[in-house]
C-alpha positions in Angstrom: 30.4 5.0 -25.5 33.7 6.2 -24.1 35.3 4.9 -20.9 38.6 5.6 -19.2 40.0 2.3 -17.9 42.0 2.5 -14.6 45.6 1.1 -14.2 45.7 -2.7 -14.3 47.0 -2.9 -10.8 43.9 -1.1 -9.5 41.8 -3.9 -11.0 44.0 -6.7 -9.6 43.3 -6.1 -5.9 40.8 -9.0 -5.8 37.5 -9.9 -7.3 34.5 -7.9 -6.1 30.9 -7.4 -7.1 32.1 -5.1 -9.9 35.3 -6.9 -10.9 35.6 -10.5 -12.3 38.7 -12.5 -13.4 38.8 -15.4 -15.8 41.6 -17.6 -17.2 41.3 -17.9 -20.9 40.7 -21.6 -20.8 37.5 -23.4 -21.9 36.0 -25.3 -18.9 35.4 -28.4 -21.0 38.5 -28.4 -23.2 41.5 -26.8 -21.6 43.2 -26.6 -25.0 40.8 -24.1 -26.3 40.1 -20.5 -25.2 37.0 -19.5 -23.3 33.9 -19.5 -25.5 32.1 -16.3 -26.6 29.0 -17.6 -24.8 30.9 -17.9 -21.5 32.3 -14.4 -21.8 28.9 -13.0 -22.6 27.4 -14.7 -19.5 30.0 -13.2 -17.2 29.5 -9.7 -18.7 25.7 -10.1 -18.5 25.9 -11.1 -14.8 28.1 -8.0 -14.1 25.8 -5.7 -15.9 22.7 -7.1 -14.1 24.4 -6.3 -10.8 26.0 -2.8 -10.8 28.1 -3.0 -13.9 31.8 -3.3 -13.8 35.0 -4.8 -15.2 35.8 -8.3 -16.6 39.5 -9.3 -17.1 40.3 -12.1 -19.5 43.6 -13.7 -18.9 43.8 -13.3 -15.1 43.4 -16.1 -12.6 41.4 -15.9 -9.3 44.4 -14.6 -7.4 44.8 -11.7 -9.8 47.9 -13.1 -11.5 48.3 -12.0 -15.2 48.4 -15.2 -17.3 47.6 -13.6 -20.6 45.0 -14.6 -23.2 45.1 -18.1 -24.8 47.8 -18.4 -27.5 45.2 -19.8 -29.9 42.9 -16.8 -29.6 43.4 -15.3 -33.0 40.7 -12.7 -33.2 41.4 -9.0 -32.4 40.0 -7.4 -29.3 37.5 -5.4 -31.4 36.3 -8.5 -33.2 35.9 -10.3 -29.9 33.9 -7.4 -28.4 31.6 -7.5 -31.4 31.1 -11.3 -31.3 30.3 -11.1 -27.5 27.8 -8.2 -28.0 25.9 -10.2 -30.6 25.3 -12.9 -28.0 22.9 -10.5 -26.2 19.3 -10.1 -27.1 20.0 -6.4 -27.3 23.6 -5.1 -27.6 24.7 -3.6 -24.2 27.0 -0.6 -23.7 30.3 -2.5 -23.8 33.8 -1.1 -24.0 37.0 -3.1 -24.5 40.7 -2.3 -23.6 43.9 -4.3 -23.9 46.5 -4.3 -21.1 50.1 -5.6 -21.5 52.3 -7.0 -18.8 55.6 -8.1 -20.4 54.7 -10.3 -23.3 51.3 -11.2 -21.8 48.1 -9.6 -23.2 45.1 -9.0 -20.9 41.7 -8.3 -22.5 39.5 -6.0 -20.3 35.8 -5.2 -20.8 33.6 -2.7 -19.1 29.8 -3.0 -19.1 27.4 -0.4 -17.8 24.7 -1.5 -15.3 21.5 -2.5 -16.9 18.7 0.1 -16.3 15.1 -0.7 -17.1 15.4 -4.3 -18.0 18.1 -6.9 -17.2 20.5 -8.0 -19.9 19.7 -11.4 -21.4 21.4 -13.6 -24.0 20.1 -15.0 -27.2 20.4 -18.5 -25.8 17.9 -17.5 -23.0 20.5 -17.4 -20.3 19.7 -14.8 -17.6 22.2 -14.3 -14.7 23.2 -11.8 -12.1 26.4 -11.4 -10.0 25.8 -11.6 -6.2 27.8 -11.8 -3.0 26.4 -15.0 -1.4 28.7 -15.1 1.6 31.3 -17.6 2.4 34.9 -17.6 1.2 34.4 -18.0 -2.5 33.4 -14.4 -3.0 30.9 -13.1 -5.6 29.2 -15.6 -7.9 27.2 -15.4 -11.1 23.9 -17.1 -10.5 20.6 -17.5 -12.3 18.4 -14.4 -12.2 14.9 -15.4 -11.0 11.7 -13.8 -12.3 10.6 -13.3 -8.7 13.5 -10.9 -8.3 12.6 -8.7 -11.2 10.1 -6.3 -9.5 12.5 -5.6 -6.7 15.4 -5.2 -9.1 13.5 -2.7 -11.2 12.2 -0.9 -8.1 15.8 -0.4 -7.0 16.4 1.3 -10.3 13.4 3.5 -10.1 11.5 1.5 -12.7 7.9 0.4 -12.3 7.5 -3.3 -13.1 3.8 -4.1 -13.9 3.4 -7.8 -13.9 -0.1 -7.5 -15.2 0.9 -5.6 -18.3 3.4 -8.2 -19.5 2.5 -9.8 -22.9 2.0 -13.5 -23.2 3.5 -14.0 -26.7 2.3 -17.5 -27.3 -1.4 -16.7 -26.4 -2.6 -14.9 -29.5 -6.0 -13.3 -29.5 -7.0 -15.4 -32.5 -6.9 -18.4 -30.1 -8.4 -16.8 -27.1 -11.1 -19.4 -26.7 -8.4 -21.8 -25.7 -7.3 -19.6 -22.8 -10.3 -17.6 -21.5 -13.3 -18.8 -19.4 -16.5 -18.4 -21.4 -18.5 -17.9 -18.2 -16.3 -14.9 -17.3 -16.8 -13.4 -20.8 -20.6 -13.9 -20.5 -20.6 -12.1 -17.1 -18.6 -9.2 -18.7 -21.3 -8.8 -21.3 -24.1 -8.8 -18.6 -22.2 -6.2 -16.6 -21.9 -4.0 -19.7 -25.6 -4.5 -20.6 -26.8 -3.7 -17.0 -24.6 -0.6 -16.7 -22.5 -2.0 -13.9 -19.3 -0.5 -15.4 -17.3 2.7 -14.9 -15.9 3.0 -18.4 -18.8 4.2 -20.8 -16.6 3.5 -23.8 -17.3 -0.2 -23.3 -20.9 0.4 -24.4 -19.9 2.2 -27.6 -17.6 -0.5 -29.0 -18.8 -3.7 -30.7 -17.3 -7.1 -30.3 -15.2 -8.7 -27.6 -11.8 -7.9 -29.2 -12.7 -4.2 -29.2 -13.8 -4.4 -25.6 -10.5 -6.1 -24.6 -8.6 -3.4 -26.4 -10.7 -0.7 -24.6 -9.8 -2.4 -21.3 -6.1 -2.3 -22.3 -5.8 -6.1 -22.0 -4.3 -6.8 -25.4 -0.8 -6.1 -26.8 0.9 -6.5 -30.1 3.9 -8.6 -31.0 5.2 -8.7 -34.6 1.8 -7.6 -35.9 -0.2 -10.1 -33.8 -2.5 -9.2 -30.9 -1.8 -11.2 -27.8 -3.1 -11.5 -24.3 -1.6 -9.7 -21.3 -1.3 -11.2 -17.8 -4.1 -8.9 -16.7 -6.4 -10.5 -19.3 -5.6 -14.0 -18.1 -6.0 -13.0 -14.4 -9.4 -11.5 -15.0 -10.9 -13.9 -17.6 -8.6 -16.9 -17.9 -9.7 -20.5 -17.6 -8.4 -22.7 -14.8 -6.0 -24.7 -17.0 -4.3 -21.6 -18.5 -4.0 -19.8 -15.1 -2.5 -22.9 -13.3 0.1 -23.2 -16.1 1.0 -19.5 -16.5 0.1 -17.7 -13.3 0.0 -20.4 -10.6 0.4 -17.8 -7.9 -3.1 -16.5 -8.7 -5.1 -18.3 -6.0 -7.2 -17.8 -2.9 -8.1 -19.5 0.3 -11.4 -18.7 2.1 -11.9 -19.6 5.7 -14.7 -19.0 8.2 -14.3 -19.9 11.9 -17.4 -20.6 14.0 -17.7 -19.3 17.6 -16.7 -22.8 18.9 -13.5 -22.6 16.8 -14.6 -25.1 14.1 -14.0 -24.4 10.4 -17.3 -24.7 8.5 -15.7 -23.1 5.4 -12.2 -23.9 4.2 -12.3 -23.3 0.5 -9.5 -23.2 -2.1 -9.9 -21.5 -5.5 -10.2 -24.0 -8.4 -11.9 -26.5 -6.1 -15.6 -27.0 -5.1 -17.0 -23.9 -3.5 -14.6 -21.6 -5.4 -14.5 -23.5 -8.7 -13.2 -20.7 -11.0 -9.8 -19.1 -10.7 -10.3 -16.0 -12.9 -10.7 -12.9 -10.8 -14.1 -11.8 -12.3 -15.8 -15.0 -11.3 -13.7 -15.5 -8.1 -14.5 -12.0 -6.7 -18.2 -12.5 -7.6 -18.3 -15.9 -5.8 -16.5 -14.5 -2.7 -19.1 -11.6 -2.6 -21.9 -14.2 -2.7 -20.2 -16.1 0.2 -20.1 -12.9 2.2 -23.8 -12.2 1.7 -24.6 -15.7 3.0 -22.1 -15.8 5.9 -21.9 -12.3 7.4 -24.7 -11.7 9.9 -26.9 -8.6 9.4 -29.4 -6.6 11.3 -31.8 -3.7 10.4 -32.4 -0.3 12.0 -35.8 1.2 11.2 -36.2 5.0 11.4 -39.7 5.6 10.3 -39.7 4.6 6.6 -35.9 4.8 6.5 -34.2 1.4 6.8 -30.5 1.0 7.6 -28.9 -2.4 6.9 -26.1 -3.1 9.4 -23.8 -6.0 8.5 -21.3 -7.4 10.9 -18.6 -6.3 8.4 -19.4 -3.5 5.9 -20.2 -4.7 2.3 -18.1 -2.0 0.7 -15.1 -2.6 3.0 -15.1 -6.4 2.2 -15.4 -5.9 -1.5 -12.7 -3.3 -1.7 -10.4 -5.3 0.6 -10.7 -8.4 -1.6 -10.0 -6.5 -4.8 -7.1 -4.6 -3.3 -5.5 -7.8 -2.2 -5.5 -9.3 -5.7 -4.6 -6.0 -7.4 -1.7 -5.0 -5.2 -0.3 -8.5 -4.5 3.0 -9.7 -5.9 2.3 -12.3 -8.5 5.8 -13.6 -8.6 5.4 -15.0 -5.0 3.7 -18.4 -5.1 1.3 -17.8 -2.2 -2.5 -17.4 -2.2 -4.6 -14.5 -1.0 -6.1 -15.7 2.3 -9.5 -14.5 3.6 -10.4 -15.4 7.2 -13.6 -14.5 9.1 -14.3 -15.0 12.8 -17.3 -13.7 14.7 -15.3 -10.7 15.7 -12.7 -10.2 13.0 -12.2 -10.1 9.2 -8.7 -10.6 8.0 -7.2 -10.7 4.5 -3.6 -11.3 3.7 -1.9 -11.0 0.3 1.7 -11.8 -0.6 4.1 -9.0 -1.3 4.7 -6.1 1.1 3.4 -2.6 0.7 4.4 -1.1 -2.7 7.0 1.6 -2.9 6.7 4.1 0.0 3.2 3.1 1.2 3.2 2.2 4.9 0.5 1.3 7.5 0.8 4.8 8.8 0.3 6.7 5.5 -1.9 4.3 3.5 -5.1 6.3 4.1 -3.8 9.6 2.6 -1.2 8.2 0.2 -2.0 8.8 -3.5 -3.2 5.7 -5.4 -0.2 3.5 -6.1 -0.8 0.1 -7.7 1.8 -2.7 -8.2 -0.4 -4.0 -11.1 -1.6 -0.9 -12.8 -3.0 -2.6 -15.9 -5.1 -5.0 -13.8 -6.2 -2.2 -11.5 -7.5 0.0 -14.3 -9.3 -2.9 -16.0 -11.0 -3.8 -12.7 -12.1 -0.2 -12.2 -13.4 0.0 -15.7 -15.7 -3.0 -15.4 -16.9 -1.9 -11.9 -15.2 -4.4 -9.7 -13.7 -1.7 -7.5 -13.7 2.0 -6.8 -13.1 3.8 -10.1 -10.9 6.5 -8.5 -8.4 4.0 -7.1 -9.3 5.2 -3.6 -10.8 1.9 -2.4 -9.0 2.3 1.0 -11.3 5.3 1.7 -14.3 3.0 1.4 -12.7 0.5 3.7 -12.1 3.2 6.4 -15.5 4.8 5.8 -17.4 1.5 6.4 -15.7 1.1 9.8 -16.3 4.8 10.7 -20.0 4.9 9.8 -20.7 1.8 11.8 -18.6 3.1 14.7 -16.2 0.2 14.7 -12.4 0.4 15.3 -10.3 1.8 12.5 -8.9 -0.7 9.9 -5.6 -2.1 11.0 -2.5 -2.9 8.9 -0.3 -3.4 11.9 0.4 -7.1 11.3 1.8 -6.4 7.8 5.4 -7.3 7.1 8.0 -6.7 4.4 6.6 -9.8 2.6 2.8 -9.6 3.2 0.1 -7.0 3.7 -2.6 -8.0 6.3 -5.7 -6.0 6.8 -7.9 -6.6 9.9 -11.4 -5.2 10.3 -13.2 -5.5 13.7 -16.9 -6.1 14.0 -19.2 -4.7 16.7 -22.7 -3.4 17.2 -22.0 0.3 18.0 -24.7 2.8 19.1 -27.8 2.6 16.9 -28.6 6.3 17.4 -25.0 7.2 16.5 -25.1 5.0 13.4 -28.4 6.5 12.3 -27.0 10.0 12.7 -23.9 9.1 10.7 -26.0 7.8 7.8 -28.4 10.8 7.8 -25.8 13.5 8.2 -23.2 12.2 5.7 -25.8 11.1 3.1 -25.7 14.7 1.8 -21.9 14.7 1.5 -20.8 12.8 -1.6 -17.1 13.5 -1.2 -15.7 10.3 0.2 -12.6 12.0 1.5 -14.6 14.6 3.5 -16.7 11.7 4.9 -13.6 9.9 6.0 -11.9 12.9 7.6 -15.0 14.5 9.3 -16.5 11.2 10.2 -13.2 9.9 11.5 -12.7 12.9 13.8 -16.3 12.5 15.1 -15.7 8.7 15.5 -12.6 9.4 17.6 -14.4 11.8 19.9 -17.3 9.4 20.4 -14.8 6.7 21.3 -12.5 8.9 23.5 -14.9 11.5 24.9 -12.5 14.3 24.5 -9.1 15.1 23.0 -6.6 17.9 22.4 -6.3 19.1 18.8 -3.1 17.2 18.1 -4.4 14.0 19.7 -7.6 14.2 17.6 -5.7 14.8 14.4 -3.4 11.9 15.2 -6.4 9.6 15.5 -6.5 9.5 11.7 -3.0 8.2 10.9 -1.4 10.2 8.1 -3.7 13.2 8.3 -1.7 16.4 8.0 -1.9 19.0 10.7 -3.1 21.7 8.2 -5.9 19.4 6.8 -6.8 18.3 10.4 -7.1 21.8 11.8 -9.2 22.9 8.8 -11.6 19.9 9.3 -11.8 20.6 13.1 -12.8 24.3 12.4 -15.4 23.1 9.9 -16.9 20.7 12.5 -16.9 23.5 15.1 -18.6 25.9 12.7 -21.2 23.1 12.0 -22.0 22.9 15.7 -20.8 19.4 16.1 -17.6 20.0 18.2 -17.0 22.5 20.9 -14.0 23.8 22.8 -13.4 23.5 26.5 -10.7 25.6 28.2 -8.1 27.8 26.6 -4.5 27.7 25.5 -2.5 24.6 25.9 -5.1 23.0 28.1 -7.9 23.4 25.6 -9.8 20.2 24.8 -12.3 19.3 22.1 -15.6 17.5 22.8 -18.8 16.8 20.9 -21.3 19.7 21.3 -24.2 19.5 23.7 -26.8 19.3 21.0 -24.9 16.6 19.1 -24.4 14.5 22.2 -28.1 14.8 22.9 -28.8 13.7 19.3 -26.6 10.7 19.9 -28.5 9.8 23.1 -25.8 10.7 25.6 -26.5 14.3 26.8 -25.1 13.6 30.3 -21.6 13.2 28.7 -21.5 16.9 27.8 -22.6 18.0 31.2 -19.9 15.7 32.8 -17.1 16.9 30.5 -17.9 20.6 30.7 -18.6 20.5 34.4 -15.4 18.6 35.1 -13.5 21.3 33.3 -15.0 24.1 35.3 -14.5 22.2 38.6 -10.8 21.6 37.7 -10.4 25.4 37.0 -12.0 26.3 40.4 -9.8 23.8 42.3 -6.7 25.4 40.7 -7.8 28.9 41.8 -8.5 27.7 45.3 -5.1 26.1 45.7 -3.4 29.3 44.4 -5.4 31.4 46.9 -4.5 29.0 49.8 -0.8 29.5 49.0 -0.7 33.2 48.0 -3.6 34.6 50.1 -5.5 36.2 47.1 -5.7 36.2 43.3 -6.6 38.9 40.7 -8.3 38.3 37.4 -5.0 38.7 35.5 -3.3 36.2 37.8 -6.2 33.7 37.3 -6.0 34.1 33.6 -2.2 33.3 33.7 -2.8 30.4 36.0 -5.4 28.9 33.7 -3.4 29.7 30.6 -6.3 31.7 29.1 -7.0 35.3 28.1 -8.0 37.7 30.9 -11.4 38.2 29.4 -15.0 38.1 30.7 -14.9 34.3 31.0 -12.3 34.5 33.8 -14.3 37.3 35.5 -17.5 35.3 35.3 -15.7 32.2 36.7 -14.4 34.3 39.7 -17.8 35.9 40.3 -19.4 32.4 40.2 -17.0 31.3 42.9 -18.0 34.4 44.9 -21.6 33.6 44.4 -21.3 30.0 45.7 -19.3 31.2 48.7 -15.9 29.8 47.7 -14.3 33.3 47.4 -14.8 36.8 48.6 -14.2 39.9 46.5 -12.4 43.1 47.5 -12.2 46.1 45.2 -13.6 47.0 41.8 -14.0 44.7 38.8 -10.7 45.5 37.0 -8.5 45.6 40.2 -10.5 43.3 42.4 -8.7 40.7 44.5 -10.4 37.4 45.5 -9.7 35.7 48.8 -10.9 32.8 50.8 -13.9 33.6 53.1 -13.1 34.3 56.7 -14.0 31.5 59.1 
């Protein structure tokens, strides 16, 4: 590695995040020069920040004192000795400055890229500006900082894929919960999995390999964090991944708390995700109220909160959470709301506004894939579609992530009964449409019109946050062609409403009559006000006033006003003028 060092004076303008000075005196024994370990720690901290320069033989004020007289090794030898203190030798360049008879040793270290620099001794530090008068400091580098540190460098840090080097597969019985492994075998035998390769391999070790839950260190197979999260026993999880925890709360109508459970304690005895998710699903079935809708021999089960939405919400919380933050996933249910909160903000560029249409993006990819493989979650990674679809098909408010912060993601689902006829129509119509994305978009637009009554094209598209205009316009056209939506008006004033037949199917035919009739009445009032001011109006002038083409629809509207006595007509069809009747 080549590097051109600047003039010494340019580096002596004060310590910064990228420049550090040190007198060549050992902190414990002033008669000795600084140790190689101390030099390596300073360089490591610089490199784990943004890289930079280290000057040996300069005091904090920038005065050149020179290296210790007892330092007998050459600069090249010192550079080599310091490099060997690192677990992996960093890109390190050395240069000697002279000021009179004083020698200054300078080092330049490149910024660490994918992983932080670390010393053989286990030391891990980073240089930071903490505020105050003392300037930048070299402080311990916390594991909790690593995901953000790597994200800033464009590197994906997958906590779940990290190897646990002292948990060899040969001793897995010490670390894994046998009940979770039994449940895995039952899921495979019953076909409740998404990865068919699990059926074709024999033995637990091969299954774990197929799930990507094992790694190799020095020829030995070891567990990953994902393996421990999914199948680990309580003791191993508490020791190695204490952040993996859950709290489950249910509030009664009177505000009391009949359920307040913590994972690893009675009610949620097991910590591992396979057993924990299964137990939470059992709790949902016993707690969430349900009713039935009968349509002949067809039965629709209507829970207060959709089963698919709850299952996917719980799995998403554990899969996308930040395991370096020591906080639990919190599930809360009231008679009106379901809320789930997980530590760690949205990953990368996901936001509450684009989450529905953002491509799958998991903070813990290894764990997400394994959960999909064993059938715990949507295999496509689009579980958010199912969350939205469950709210849409039961005609409940859209899922909300509005209370999320930089440090937490909070999903809120609202309950509600909805219209039984509309719910039945949703189930029957969309049962023949397997594409979940089409269900969400088409169903979401219909959902918005049922809720609002009418909307402009842009307003309707905006009802599904993140839906592109191109995709939205195409979906609206498809719904119009299917006879589910109709247009009222023309040009900028055009509105969209549910079609007359569709509203009749939903049990609200008067809504169409009101909406369409109101539109015609508004148009007639506009024409009458124009005639009152200008004395008369032509078909072309009426079309311009109503912002619509001068076609037969305008002519029919004017003739209708003549027929009901609101206007009189003078002249032929093309050149006719329409005036108020004479008193």
